[in-house]
Steps between C-alpha positions, in 0.01 A plus 500: 500500500652841576414458868685168520807650333494795742459275804781267391721800424429649844583170671828469310586863582431452872702179515794673336496763777487268801787402728535219749735451792631156591687606812368616836833664582578864450646551153818709478553716192813405303453737205212675323360172363607239756400417858614202705441327834717251688317264737689260727385138494607192696724388212644838400307787348238586238569782256201667335564739212230720347604658170255710306529766236222685320505459123222649291637323193677177608849432370528222243764310701276495808208364298715227346631390842151498652 
């Protein structure tokens, strides 16, 4: 039982530390927590924004919104 709890805990921990990129363009840094990319398309443009901030203890408002 302890092994299962440790394995599940490790999986949750690793998933919490992963990042994924949805844009192939070079991201430009806007501020310490935000990066963005603008990609032209045939109908205009696509804006990709990547916002991330490390929180050891999540804020209550962020948990309620999520």
